[in-house]
N, C-alpha and C positions, 0 to 999 in steps of 0.2 A: 444603469439602474440598479441600486442594492436590493436584492431581494432575500427576506430572510422568513424563516419559519414564524407562523402565527403563535405557536404555542408558547405557552408560559411555564410548562410543565415537562418532565422527563418523558419522552415517548416509549410505551412500554407495549408490545404486541408482536406484531409481524405478518408473515405472507399466508393470506387466508384465500381458499379457493371454494366458494360456495358454490361455483358452477358444476361441482362434481356430486354437489347434494340436491340439485333441484328438486329430484323427484322425491326426495324426502324432507320435506319440510321441518319434520319434527327435529331432524338433527341440527339445522341451522338455529331452530329456536333453542336447544339444549346448548349449542355454542355460544349464544349470546348470554346466556345464564352463567355459564363457566367463565366467560370473559370477565362480567361483572365480579366473580368470587376471586379471580386470580389479579384483579386490579390492571386488568388489560384496557387501555384506552385508545389504542391505534391498530387499524388493520390495513395491510397493503393489499390491495385486490386488482387484477385484470393482467397479471404479468403474463399468463398463457390462456387468455380468454378468447381469444379472436374469432375461434370458431363459434363460439356462443354470441359473442358479440356482434357478428356479421356471417351468419350462418350461409347466406348466399350472397353472392356479389351485388352490393348496393343494396342490399335488406339487413337493416339494424334490428337488433332486438336488445334494448337497454333496460326493460321493466325489471327483470332479475337483480340487476345491478341498481336500479332505484329503490329497490326493497332493503339492499345491504346499507345504502346512505341512509335510507330512513331509520334503520335499527342503530347505527352508529350515531348518527343526531340525537335520537331519544335517550341513549345514554351519554350524552354530551362527549362523544370521542372525537375521534379523527381519523380522516381517511387519506391514505397516500395512493393514488391512482397511476398504475402503471400503463404505459403505452405496450401493445401485445406483439411487437415486430420480432420479438425472440424466438416466436414459434408460428410459422403461417399456416392457415387452413388448407386442407387438401385440395379443395377447389382452386385456390389460388395457384397452388404449383402445379395442378394439372393444366389448368387453361393457359399459365405463363410460365412455362417451364425455365425462361433465361433466369428466374429468380432463385433458382437453386444453385449451389456452389459447385465448382468445378475444383476438385483437389490438385496437389502439386504434381500427381501422375497422370493428371489430364482425364481423370474420370469425373462423369458428371455424376453428382450425387441425385439420388431418388428422394421422393418425398419420405419424411419420419425423421424422429431424432428432434433436435433444437439447435439453433445457432448456425443453420447450414445455408443461410441466405446470402447471396452476392450483394456487398455493399456497394457495389457500382450500379446495378441495374436500374435504369430509368424507370421502368414499369414497377419494380418494387419501392422504389423511392416515392412514386405517386400512390400507389396503394397505403403506403403507411402514412404518408400526408393526409389521405381522405380519413380514414379512421382516426388519426390524431384530430384531426379538424372536428369531426364529428363529436367525439369524446369531450372535448372543450368546450363545443358549444353546449351540449347537454348537461354537463356536470360543472361547467366552470363557475357557477353562482352558488355551489353548495357551500353553506357555512363550513362543513366539515373539511373540504378538500384544503389540505394543507401542504401537499408537495406532489409534484410529477416526478414518477420513476420512469425514467426514459430505458425502454426494452430491459434486457436482463443480462449482465455479464457478458458484455461485449467481448468477443474473442475470434480469432481465426483469420484466414486469408484465402481470397478466390483466386483461381488462376483461368478463369474462363477467357474469351475473345474480348469481351467489353473490358475487364481489368487489365489484359496485355494493352489494348489500345489506350487506357485511361492512364497507365504507366508509362507509356513512351510520350503521351501529351503532358505527363508531370515532368518527365525529363527535358522533354524540348522547352519549357517553361524556365527549368532551372538552369540549364547549358547553353540554350539557344543555338549551339552549333555541335554537330557531331565531332568537330575537332577538338573542342574543349571536354567533351563527355571523355572522348577515347584517352584523351590525356590523363584526366581525372580518375579513371579506372586504370590507368596503366595498361591499356589495351593491346600494346605491342607485344606484352607478353603471351606466349602460347599462339601467336600470330590471331589474336581475338579484334582485331581493328573492325570497327563497324563503318560501312560506307553508305547505309542506307537506314534509317530509322526504324523501318519495318523488319530488319534483321534482329532487333532487341527482342528478347522473351524474357519473362521473370525467371529468376534461378530456381531451376527444380533438378530432379535426378534425369530429367529427359534432356536437359539442355546444359546449364552451367553453374556450378554450385561454389567453384573456386576462386571466382572474381570477388575480391572483398569489397571493392568500391561498387558493386552493382549489389551485393547482399546487403550493403548498408543502405544504399538509396531505396532498395525494396522495402528494407524495414519502415523507414521513413514515410514512403508512399503509403504501406498499407496501414500505418498510423493515421497518416493525412485522411485516408477514405472514411476511416472508422470516424474521425471528427466531423467530417465533411457529412456522414450519414447522420451524426448527432445533431448537427446544424439543422438539416432537412425535417428530423424528427420535432425539433423545438420550435422551429419556425412558426407553425400554427399556433402553438401553446402561447407562445409570447404574444402573438398578435391579439388572441383573444382572451386570455388570462394572463395579463401582462404583471400581475402583482404575485402570482403563484411560483414559488421557486423550482428548480428542477434540479436533479440528480441523476446520476446513473451508479448502480452498485458495481465497485471495483472488486478486484480479487487478489489474493496473495496465495503462494504455493504451499503445499505442505508435504513433507513434514518441516520444510525449512523455514517456512513463514517469510518467504522472501515476495516482493512485489510482482505481480505479473509484467512481464516484458514485452509481450506481443503487441502492444500500442504504448505511446509515450503517455503516461498519465500526467505529466508534468504540462504539457501542452493542452490535453484534454481538460485538465482542469479549469482553464480558463474559459472554457465554453461552458461550464456548469456554476450553479449558484451555491450548492452545498456539496461536500464530498462525503460520499458514503461507500462502505464496503463491508463483504461477506466474511466473518472470522471464523475460521474453522480450526482451531488449534486442537492437537490430539491430547487431551487433558489424560493422564493416568497412564501414559504409554510405558514403555521398558527400557528407552533407549535415551532418556533424558531425566533430569531431576525436575519436579514442579517448580523449584526455582530458576533454573535453567529457562524451561519454557516460559515462566512468566517474564524473563527477561527478553526473550525474543520477540513475546507478544506485545511488550511494553514498545520495543524498538518500531515494529511495523505500525502500531497504533501513531508514533510520532512520525513516521513517514508519512502517513495519510494525513494526519492533523497538519503538516508542513505544506501539502498540496496548495491550499489556500491560505495558510497560516491563520487558521480559525476552527472554533470547533465543527468536529464532524459527527457523523452519525454511524451507528451498526446498523446496518440494513438488515444482514442476516446473522445468526449464529444458532447452534444448536442448544437446546435444553438438556440435553444429554449426551446422545451418540449420534453419529453421521453414519451412512450406509455406503460409503465408497471407500473407506479406508482397508487396508490388510485385515485388521482387527477392529472393528467397532466397537470400542467400550464405553461402557458408561461413565460419566462422570461420577467420582467418589463423592458422598454426602459433603457438603459446604463448598464443592468446587463451584456450583454453578453462581453462588452468591460472589465469590471471590471472582472470578471470571468476570462477571456482570459489573462489579463494582470498579474493577481494573478498567474496564471500558469507560465508565465515568470519570474516574481519575484521570485519565489521560485526555479528557474533554470530550467524548462522546456526550451528545445529548439524548441519546437514545439507547435502548435494548430490546431489538427486535428479532425475532426467531424465524427461521423456514423449520416447522411449519407450524401453522397454529392447530389446525387438525390434522393428523395423518390419514393419507391418503389410503383407500380401500384396496386398490389395485395399482399395478405397474410399477416404472422404475424406481420411485422414492417411497414406495409405501412402508418401508423399516426405516426410514430416516427419523431421526428423532423427532419429537412432536410436544406440544403443550398438551393437546387432548389424544391420548391413544385410543386404539381400536377399542379396548375392553375397560370397563370401570373407570373412566376416566378422572373422575373427582377424586379416585382413592389412590392413585399412583402417588410414587414418591417425588417423580418429576414435576407432576402439576402442583404439588406443595411447594416445591423449591421454587418454581416460576411464580407461585402466589406471593412466597415471601419475599422474593425479589420486587415483584409489585409494589409491596405495601414499605419496602426499603426506598424505593423511588417516590414514594408519596411524601416520605419523611423528609427527603432532601430536596423538596421544592425550593427553598431558598439558595440552593447551590446552581441551580438552572442559569441564572444569569451570570455565571462566572465562567472563566476560560482558564487554560493551563497558562502557568506562570512563564513569565518572559524568558526566552533561553538567550545566553550569551555564548552558545558553543553551538557550531552548526557542523554537520557531515555533508559535503559534497556528493551529490549523487546526479549524474549524467547518463541518461539514456543511451544518447548516441554513443559514448564511450563503452557503456555495458554492452551495446549490440557489437561494437567492434571489436572489443576484447573478447568477448565470447567466441566471435567467429574466427579469431586469430589463429592461425595453424602455427603455433610456437609455443614455447613455455611448457605446457602441458594441456592435456585435454580438459581437466575440469581445472579452471582457473580459481574456483572456491571464491569469488567476488563477494557475495553476500555473508558467506561465513568470516570474511575478513573485516566486514563494515560490523558483523555482530560482536567480534574480538574488539575492535575499536570502541564500541559502543559501551562494552561491560563496566569498566571502571566508571564511567558517568553515571550509568544506572546504578552501580552498586552504592556510589557515594551522592546519591540524592540530587546529581545536577541536570537541570533541564537542557534537552538537546533538539534542536531543529535539524531537518534535512533541508538544504539549500541546492537549486540547480543553477548552472552558470550564469543563466540570465537574472539571478535572483539581487536584491539588495542586500549588501554584505555588513552594511554601517552599524548594525545593531551587534556584530558579533566581536567576541575579542579573539576568540580562538576557531578558526577553521581546520577540520580533519579532511584530507584530500587524498584517500588510500586508492591505488592502482588507477590513476587517473591515465591510462594509456593514450587516449584521444584527446588532444586538447587544440582549441582553436587559438588564434592569435590574439582575437579580442578577448577571450577568457583568461589567458596570461597576463595579457595589459592589465586587466582588472584584479587579477590576484596579487600581482607585483604592486599596484597601487594600494591595497587593502593592507600589504604588510608593511609599506614604507609609511603609512599613516596610522603607525601603531597596532596592526593587527598580528597576531601569532598564526601561523600554518604549520601544519604536520603533514609531510607529504611521504610516499613510499616508494618502493621497489615499482618498475613497470609504470613509468609515469611520464608524459610528454614524449612519446614515441611517435606517434602518426599526426598528421593534420587531419581536417574535417573529410576528406576524403578517403582516409585510410592509407594516405601515402606517408612513407617515413620521412620525418625530418633529418636533413643531410649536413653532413660536414661537422656539426656539434650541436650540442644540446642547446635549445633554444635559449637566447639571451635572458630573457627573463627569468627563466627558472635558476639560471647560473646567478643572476642577481638575487633571486629570494634564498636559494640554498648554499652558494658558495661553492658548489661541486659539480662533477659531471659523471653520469652513470657511464660505466665502460662495458661490463659485461654480466649477464644474467645466467648463474649456474641452478639449474633444476634439478631438483633431490627426488630419488625416488621415495616411497611412503616410508620405508625403514631406515632412511639415511638422515641424518642431521647434521648440523653445526652447532656450535655455539659461541656465545659473545659475552665479554666481559663488561659489566658496567656497574660503576660506585661499589666496586668491591665485591660484586656478584656475578654468578655466571648464570645466563639464561639460554634456553634452546632456540636455535634458529632451524626451520625446515621448509621444504617446499620449494622457496626461491630466494637464492643469495646473490645480490648485487655487489659486484666490485665496483669501486667508484674512484674518481680522480679528485683529490681535495685541491680546491683553490685557495681560499681564504676562510674556510668554515673552521671551526672547532671540532675536534674529534671527542665524542663522548662516550662511545663504545668502540670495541674492535672484536673481530673474529679472532678466535682461538684455536681453529684447525684448519686442515686443507692448505691448498696451495695460497689461498691469500689470507692465510692466517696473518694477524697483526695489522691487516688494512681495516679502514672506517666501516663501522656498521651503523654507527648512529653519529650524526653531526647536527650541531648547531651553528646559525649564521645570522649576525646582525644584518637587518636590510631597512636602512633609512631608521624610523623609530620601532619597527617591529623585528620580527625574527621567524627565521624559517628553520623547522628541524625536518631532517631527513632520515627515516627508519630505511635501511637499505635490504632489510630481509623479512620474512614471514616469521613472527616471532611467537612465543607462548603469552598468554593474558599477563602472567607475572610480572613480565618485561614491561608490557604496557600499561601496567599499573604504576609501575616505578617512575617510568618516565612522565606519564600524566600526572602522578601527584606531584612531582616538582613544578611542572608547568602550571598546574591549578594552583599550586600556592603562590605561584610567581605572580599570577593573573588575580588572585584574591576571588576565586569561583567558586569556593564551598558556600553552600548555603547556609544561613543564621536561622536554623530551625530550633523550637522550643521543646526539642526531644532528643534521646540518647537511644542509640540501637546498639545491640551487642552482635548482630549477625546480618550478612548480606541477603539472608532468607526474608528480611523485613524490606519491604519497599517503602518509600516514601514520595506521595506525589502532592503537587498543591495547584488547586484552583483558585482564582481570587478576581476580583474586581476592584473598584476604585475604593469600595467602601468594606468588602469583606474579604477574608482568607480562609480556606480550608485545606486542612491537611489529611491526607488520605494513608493511613498505615495500613499495610496489609501483610500477612504472614503465607509466604509461599513455601509451606512446608507441611508435613502432616504432624509434627509436634507443636505444642504450646512454645511460644516466645514471649520474653518480657522486654518491657520498653521502661524508658524513665522519662516522665513527662517533668520537663523545668518550669513549668506554671501549670496553674489550675485551668483546665479548657473543659468546654461542653462538648460530650460527645454525641452525636447527632443521631445516631441509629437508637440509642438506649435513652436519649433525652436526660442524660445525668451528667454531673460533673464529675471529673476524675484528676487525680495527680499523682505525683510521684511513681513508685512501681506500678507498672499495669501489664496484667496477662492478656496476650493475644492469643485466642484458642486456633488450634489448627486450622488451616483455610480461612483464618478469621479477618475480619476487616473492623478497625476504629476510623471514625471519621470526625475529626475534632475542629471546631470552630476556633479560630486561633485569635480572633479580636471580638 
């Protein structure tokens, strides 16, 4: 059953915590007046409210939340209702200490903090299911209820006895015999062969951390436990409110803006109706340009959109600053609109904040908020939020559109990320996500849509797949990739690929046959360079830098396009191309600068005719162009990721949605400015 949001407008609002203000009703009255002023139509409630919702075991108090629903419905707004499992009440932790997490040093956590519960605990699962059932029964028929927000920012792992036994049970189901497990983990190394299932303990500093097969399976198990916990949460909601979609807020790291890798989001997405994530770029920082940060944010948006290949939601972002960075800088004037409309351009259907009203005390009291502690309606931030709210109202016709269909896909494989990050070789920091960011840059700068694909996705819509640093490859994936290439697909692979199988065991004797078929080469040796060292490669009459990793390869029948120019492998292939069936495989043997990637991708894009045909000419990569469309309408987002005005040339007369005026020819885009054109 496909469950979709009932809304027909962009959601604007966010995390609201009225339980903090129940003793001051005038505050809540003020909040709703300010919500109306700022064009806020959505509140997310209940995330950390368990102690108010169930102050004593089995005794529930929903009256205060009924009042919030009443107020929202009076303003014709929407409620996103969270399940409160992210932070349990003190009475629950005291009565049932098994619900608390044990860390990897075998220390049992006490009550406090958040996200420190055991995902395996039967009693915690039972209590979560009970409170979720009560919430669904009480609020399920509310007309304003638009979405279930499952827990909050799932993360972490537990090493208690319950989890240790669950891990063993998971392993028994996977391997069936200890002989198979011992072989898959290569346990003859260091005499680590197991003769009894109870000898197995999760990897930790107190036991074993060097067994790569064990580490990989532990990652898989932890992710599966989190997904199982989500299923437990969702079960009563599906039963009682079958038409209401569910989501959970996913995360990305800072400052790299890389996906959280504690759990497999690609698998988790299958258990959710809507993808949502918490977006906290450090706008205005001193270590990267706004243009570069905008590119990195566009990339992570595309990652989350691709989890279900449909529109997503921004569940949290800050209207100005965060409170957890080394420096909590405020957004510059114009940046909030720029960031919010970038969310929409990449197919978010919401701009939601943490937090609507700033907490008066405790850990997040100084985190950015729509309503600050003093003079809330007079702050610059409030007016920035208000402006975005009114912008979203002007864009109502865009809500029914989606991101334009991509013909380029970047392969992202959680099992590969886990295995490569854990590999004791090459270098300590593999810079996997930075490599993906570099590969993405050419396409972003040239306004070519990009998807992320998992090894299990359907590849048929793509003309080009980019498959960087795919260290762990299964036979099934390699067969699938070979079939894709033979049927007209192009693939670009790189160094450190096809090294180990799904258990983390090295492929022996020769590179897998499927990869030889695709690329027409075999890697021989990987040279890891120190940070101040580099090589260079010559391609199409130009020299480009190579650094970090330089692979030497044996050429079978591939065509050599670039060669190394220095060191003992000078003159050997650094870039090859190989015809495979109706398609082609390119192999980049070293980490290069982005100038080289632009040169090679420029040739491939021209060959595959991938450049978009847009009615606009831009003079700088500081301007980003994104398209949302449906069968009847198409909208072009033009955004200036710089502090200087930029000019664009419109090739046809088009309506600009924010000003409601028609524009043509040369147009000036103000610093951090956005133009949105209806293209038809």
